[in-house]
VOGU-3710 file (C-alpha; in Angstrom, 3 decimals, decimal comma):
1> xxxxxxxxxx> -9,382/19,653/-45,191  -9,159/16,131/-46,607  -10,278/17,168/-50,093  -7,875/20,121/-50,107  -4,986/17,769/-49,262  -5,743/15,407/-52,143  -5,911/18,389/-54,508  -2,771/20,064/-53,149  -0,106/17,695/-54,455  0,298/14,699/-56,749
11> xxxxxxxxxx> -1,562/11,680/-55,368  -0,142/9,066/-57,833  3,407/10,047/-56,782  2,483/9,945/-53,099  0,962/6,456/-53,339  3,819/5,204/-55,563  6,315/6,486/-52,983  4,416/4,680/-50,214  4,346/1,370/-52,131  8,056/1,633/-53,011
21> xxxxxxxxxx> 8,947/2,434/-49,391  6,682/-0,294/-47,976  8,053/-3,146/-50,087  11,614/-1,871/-49,727  11,327/-2,044/-45,941  9,826/-5,534/-46,253  12,910/-6,888/-48,038  15,327/-4,745/-45,979  14,670/-6,783/-42,817  13,830/-10,062/-44,581
31> xxxxxxxxxx> 16,975/-11,893/-43,432  15,781/-11,539/-39,817  12,599/-13,662/-40,161  14,507/-16,172/-42,354  17,523/-16,292/-40,031  16,478/-19,416/-38,116  16,240/-21,524/-41,281  19,294/-19,979/-42,978  21,427/-20,357/-39,836  20,456/-24,036/-39,512
41> xxxxxxxxxx> 21,447/-24,854/-43,093  24,652/-22,790/-43,094  25,538/-23,843/-39,502  26,007/-20,271/-38,284  27,146/-19,335/-34,778  25,032/-16,892/-32,690  27,497/-14,095/-33,524  27,260/-14,856/-37,258  23,469/-14,911/-37,050  23,530/-11,503/-35,378
51> xxxxxxxxxx> 25,905/-10,059/-37,966  23,908/-11,506/-40,858  20,661/-9,805/-39,809  22,507/-6,613/-38,831  24,396/-6,140/-42,128  21,398/-4,880/-44,194  20,582/-2,481/-41,338  24,069/-0,925/-41,341  24,281/-0,876/-45,153  20,869/0,807/-45,323
61> xxxxxxxxxx> 21,960/3,376/-42,746  25,117/4,398/-44,594  23,456/4,298/-48,016  20,801/6,770/-46,845  23,429/9,498/-47,143  24,505/8,228/-50,585  20,911/8,072/-51,811  20,182/11,493/-50,305  23,019/12,992/-52,349  21,791/11,104/-55,464
71> xxxxxxxxxx> 18,292/12,519/-54,930  19,758/16,019/-55,076  21,948/15,350/-58,102  19,695/13,285/-60,409  16,219/13,832/-58,817  14,282/11,394/-56,593  12,590/9,257/-59,260  15,836/8,216/-60,978  17,615/7,671/-57,631  14,781/5,397/-56,488
81> xxxxxxxxxx> 14,856/3,473/-59,748  18,596/2,791/-59,387  18,050/1,586/-55,809  15,213/-0,756/-56,851  17,245/-2,273/-59,694  20,172/-3,032/-57,332  17,818/-4,714/-54,822  16,126/-6,803/-57,541  19,486/-7,894/-59,024  20,779/-8,822/-55,531
91> xxxxxxxxxx> 17,720/-10,967/-54,784  17,730/-12,523/-58,275  21,400/-13,487/-57,882  20,755/-14,983/-54,424  17,756/-16,934/-55,742  19,468/-18,319/-58,843  22,833/-19,125/-57,259  21,818/-19,745/-53,637  23,539/-18,661/-50,439  26,189/-21,311/-49,891
101> xxxxxxxxxx> 28,240/-19,563/-47,209  28,056/-16,928/-44,463  29,917/-14,540/-46,801  27,207/-14,968/-49,460  24,586/-13,979/-46,859  26,585/-10,849/-45,982  26,865/-9,897/-49,672  23,096/-10,191/-50,062  22,747/-8,062/-46,913  24,809/-5,310/-48,557
111> xxxxxxxxxx> 22,526/-5,358/-51,609  19,426/-5,210/-49,413  20,899/-2,101/-47,792  19,671/-0,185/-50,865  16,137/-1,162/-49,828  16,711/0,361/-46,390  17,934/3,552/-48,081  14,498/3,967/-49,741  13,673/6,257/-46,804  15,979/8,921/-48,316
121> xxxxxxxxxx> 14,173/8,757/-51,673  10,478/8,161/-50,936  10,137/11,037/-48,469  11,550/13,828/-50,689  9,809/12,342/-53,758  6,433/12,782/-52,030  7,257/15,828/-49,899  8,323/18,119/-52,757  4,815/18,050/-54,257  3,095/19,436/-51,140
131> xxxxxxxxxx> 2,895/22,908/-49,591  4,033/23,452/-45,956  0,539/23,065/-44,462  0,254/19,530/-45,902  3,827/18,323/-45,255  2,918/16,408/-42,087  0,157/14,432/-43,793  2,207/13,756/-46,934  5,240/12,572/-44,960  2,962/10,538/-42,674
141> xxxxxxxxxx> 1,476/8,651/-45,641  4,813/8,116/-47,411  6,570/7,276/-44,131  3,925/4,685/-43,191  5,954/2,420/-45,463  7,922/1,227/-42,448  4,935/-1,089/-41,920  6,580/-3,286/-44,567  8,706/-4,770/-41,800  5,528/-6,491/-40,564
151> xxxxxxxxxx> 5,002/-8,348/-43,867  8,508/-9,800/-43,742  7,936/-11,322/-40,301  4,405/-12,427/-41,180  5,030/-14,217/-44,487  8,737/-15,020/-44,973  9,044/-17,919/-42,438  5,886/-19,729/-43,616  6,862/-19,309/-47,289  10,293/-20,703/-46,383
161> xxxxxxxxxx> 8,667/-23,775/-44,797  6,454/-24,315/-47,866  8,961/-23,622/-50,649  12,427/-23,476/-49,052  14,034/-20,284/-47,797  16,084/-19,736/-50,955  12,914/-19,597/-53,069  11,579/-16,780/-50,877  14,172/-14,556/-52,577  12,518/-15,410/-55,912
171> xxxxxxxxxx> 8,929/-15,092/-54,669  9,514/-11,617/-53,246  10,575/-10,422/-56,716  6,899/-10,585/-57,787  5,609/-7,767/-55,513  8,866/-5,843/-56,062  8,346/-5,970/-59,847  4,757/-4,736/-59,451  5,917/-1,882/-57,204  8,639/-0,941/-59,706
181> xxxxxxxxxx> 6,104/-0,889/-62,564  3,737/1,348/-60,562  6,679/3,589/-59,647  7,847/3,857/-63,285  4,387/4,719/-64,598  2,912/6,926/-61,864  5,737/8,577/-59,872  6,832/11,991/-61,107  9,440/14,456/-59,869  8,033/17,719/-58,547
191> xxxxxxxxxx> 8,643/20,630/-60,948  10,265/22,932/-58,400  13,056/20,971/-56,718  15,158/22,695/-54,050  18,818/23,397/-54,899  21,183/20,442/-54,549  22,950/20,027/-51,214  26,687/19,456/-51,286  28,654/17,054/-49,114  30,186/20,095/-47,429
201> xxxxxxxxxx> 26,712/21,016/-46,136  26,516/17,624/-44,438  29,934/18,251/-42,919  29,003/21,782/-41,799  25,935/20,650/-39,889  27,999/18,082/-37,990  29,737/20,996/-36,272  26,460/21,708/-34,465  26,279/19,634/-31,276  22,465/19,517/-31,444
211> xxxxxxxxxx> 22,800/17,505/-34,674  24,760/14,873/-32,729  22,145/14,820/-29,968  19,353/14,185/-32,474  21,408/11,469/-34,136  21,941/9,802/-30,760  18,265/10,113/-29,778  17,115/8,477/-33,030  19,794/5,790/-32,793  18,039/4,676/-29,583
221> xxxxxxxxxx> 14,402/4,865/-30,769  14,670/3,719/-34,404  17,789/1,673/-33,643  15,884/-0,190/-30,949  12,905/-0,686/-33,256  14,762/-1,976/-36,334  17,395/-3,863/-34,287  14,677/-5,813/-32,474  12,634/-6,225/-35,680  15,671/-7,952/-37,219
231> xxxxxxxxxx> 16,490/-10,066/-34,144  13,211/-11,134/-32,547  12,624/-14,221/-34,716  16,014/-15,563/-33,550  15,221/-14,455/-29,954  11,885/-16,316/-29,795  13,429/-19,383/-31,415  16,411/-19,472/-29,023  14,631/-18,703/-25,758  11,288/-20,428/-26,240
241> xxxxxxxxxx> 12,124/-23,080/-28,891  9,409/-21,712/-31,167  9,447/-22,878/-34,773  10,352/-20,278/-37,414  6,704/-19,652/-38,391  5,375/-19,068/-34,867  8,488/-17,025/-34,014  7,761/-14,964/-37,154  4,159/-14,365/-36,080  5,328/-13,209/-32,647
251> xxxxxxxxxx> 7,854/-10,883/-34,303  5,153/-9,527/-36,633  2,930/-8,675/-33,655  5,784/-6,759/-31,995  6,820/-4,947/-35,192  3,212/-4,081/-36,012  2,876/-2,356/-32,640  5,996/-0,252/-33,281  4,916/0,700/-36,823  1,298/1,461/-35,998
261> xxxxxxxxxx> 1,949/3,987/-33,245  4,705/6,037/-34,914  2,215/8,687/-36,161  0,663/8,740/-32,667  4,072/9,675/-31,235  4,203/12,696/-33,545  0,621/13,655/-32,679  1,327/13,344/-28,939  4,454/15,480/-29,323  2,333/18,155/-31,040
271> xxxxxxxxxx> -0,127/18,094/-28,136  2,114/17,965/-25,052  5,522/18,909/-26,485  8,249/16,904/-28,181  10,724/16,985/-25,306  8,192/15,927/-22,686  6,943/13,108/-24,922  10,439/11,905/-25,718  11,549/11,966/-22,072  8,566/9,799/-21,118
281> xxxxxxxxxx> 9,282/7,376/-23,968  12,942/6,923/-22,982  12,100/6,343/-19,317  9,468/3,738/-20,211  11,757/2,109/-22,798  14,611/1,815/-20,286  12,315/0,197/-17,689  10,760/-2,240/-20,191  14,145/-3,226/-21,642  15,451/-4,010/-18,152
291> xxxxxxxxxx> 12,390/-6,242/-17,557  12,891/-7,875/-20,973  16,560/-8,564/-20,201  15,657/-10,974/-17,383  13,719/-13,190/-19,787  10,118/-14,198/-19,230  9,057/-17,768/-18,444  6,826/-18,174/-21,524  6,726/-16,550/-24,949  3,244/-15,207/-24,154
301> xxxxxxxxxx> 4,583/-13,314/-21,146  7,559/-12,151/-23,245  5,101/-10,673/-25,768  3,449/-8,766/-22,909  6,789/-6,988/-22,384  8,165/-6,732/-25,938  5,001/-5,433/-27,662  4,788/-2,325/-25,402  8,583/-1,888/-25,723  8,294/-1,751/-29,516
311> xxxxxxxxxx> 5,270/0,568/-29,268  7,199/2,978/-27,020  10,195/2,964/-29,402  7,844/3,536/-32,354  6,227/6,533/-30,652  9,714/7,831/-29,829  10,532/7,776/-33,561  7,562/10,031/-34,239  8,502/12,374/-31,385  12,108/12,784/-32,594
321> xxxxxxxxxx> 10,914/13,839/-36,037  8,446/16,278/-34,494  11,416/18,082/-32,925  13,954/17,941/-35,773  12,183/20,447/-38,109  11,798/22,910/-35,235  15,515/23,006/-34,512  16,761/22,570/-38,097  14,033/24,111/-40,240  16,388/25,253/-43,020
331> xxxxxxxxxx> 18,552/22,122/-42,939  15,752/19,572/-42,677  16,860/17,642/-45,810  20,406/17,152/-44,560  19,219/16,374/-41,019  16,708/13,785/-42,224  19,582/11,945/-43,924  21,943/12,184/-40,945  19,337/11,290/-38,332  18,012/8,423/-40,475
341> xxxxxxxxxx> 21,557/7,103/-40,885  22,153/7,244/-37,124  18,949/5,282/-36,529  20,214/2,498/-38,797  23,623/2,474/-37,089  21,844/2,024/-33,737  19,900/-0,897/-35,211  23,088/-2,501/-36,510  24,715/-2,149/-33,087  21,770/-3,729/-31,268
351> xxxxxxxxxx> 21,268/-6,647/-33,686  24,973/-7,501/-33,985  25,750/-7,055/-30,273  22,896/-9,359/-29,238  24,455/-12,152/-31,325  28,003/-11,534/-30,097  26,959/-11,316/-26,425  24,749/-14,420/-26,712  27,731/-16,337/-28,075  30,077/-15,005/-25,379
361> xxxxxxxxxx> 27,774/-15,355/-22,343  25,068/-17,800/-23,427  22,423/-15,136/-22,717  20,923/-12,007/-24,285  20,670/-10,249/-20,922  23,838/-8,128/-21,018  23,132/-6,986/-24,594  19,599/-5,848/-23,738  20,763/-4,200/-20,502  23,395/-2,173/-22,393
371> xxxxxxxxxx> 20,683/-0,894/-24,718  18,499/-0,059/-21,711  21,513/1,923/-20,456  21,566/3,859/-23,751  17,883/4,732/-23,245  18,741/5,943/-19,734  21,635/7,968/-21,188  19,155/9,544/-23,632  17,019/10,597/-20,630  20,049/12,280/-19,040
381> xxxxxxxxxx> 21,075/13,892/-22,331  17,597/15,234/-23,062  17,269/16,531/-19,500  20,620/18,281/-19,919  19,780/20,053/-23,183  16,085/20,819/-22,712  16,546/24,154/-20,906  19,018/25,411/-23,511  16,759/24,212/-26,328  13,720/25,910/-24,864
391> xxxxxxxxxx> 15,536/29,233/-24,512  17,562/29,182/-27,742  14,871/27,970/-30,129  13,116/31,242/-29,520  9,676/30,116/-28,415  8,631/27,867/-25,568  5,702/26,657/-27,657  8,012/24,840/-30,058  9,618/22,685/-27,395  7,430/22,375/-24,343
401> x> 8,923/20,673/-21,311
//
């Protein structure tokens, strides 16, 4: 089985897509781990801190549609190359000229959005080389690039302490340049690309209410994951007075948990059914978020709550994408773009609202409770549609309950 997979597609393209995706996700959320130091120097309010770390998330979400259309029009490799050049130029400009104001930080965030849109390029670049029986494995390997979020939390704060946070923008150009070189040399477009999708096809699918349900479900799971990944360094610093480096390590532990178990969520959905898995994840996420909202006395006890929360959200991400191809088999390319965009919008909402609510109330509690309410709403929504899904998808085996 393993040997047949490695012979079935184009391994250099698959590994190039993974590296491109991994380092793109690292820089996509980089402002989060650096936020404590940047906010101190630029004298940002809690709301500005929240908006700064949320801007790349929203930009990445919206640009996933743009990059998805580019992939269809000019092929994945060229689309990915354009995205990488924009990210490199954005970081180079920030490094050479510095971020002097809050507005400069937001402009960098917009540029980093192209890194978050790598999702819409790396997956089709790898996927198109592989036959249906190997799609899951190929997408699993390429999609494991979301682990790059761990590297940002692990290394960015300590590099900022050693060299200054502005120089981190220059240092990160080194791995990005290596990844771009590997991508240029080894990545190749598959010979038989599917026909290009038009914007009208995106619009058509939005008339299907199930598309909106999937977008909402992913906005809670991935939105929760990436929103917290962007905000936790600030959270640990504010609540427990941890220095940027220790706060970054705590964030890395939480993000690692969410990244590591995503494939397990898909596997579990295959075994016991996507709907049943997702229902369980939302119930557990809602409960854990309510506990988190009350704040724990020490950062160690907070980790005991936040790590399983991130793991549950990560598994939920895998479960959502186990269900999407079953409901939208023919429209999977369009749905991947729409659902991925909705996930980023959810992350933007969570990260920005935490900052605004902290500034307004002096606490994160209301912001986290609202998101717990969204998880509870997802439980109600999924319970409401599961019977119709089971009967209209044509086979109970595809969506066990």
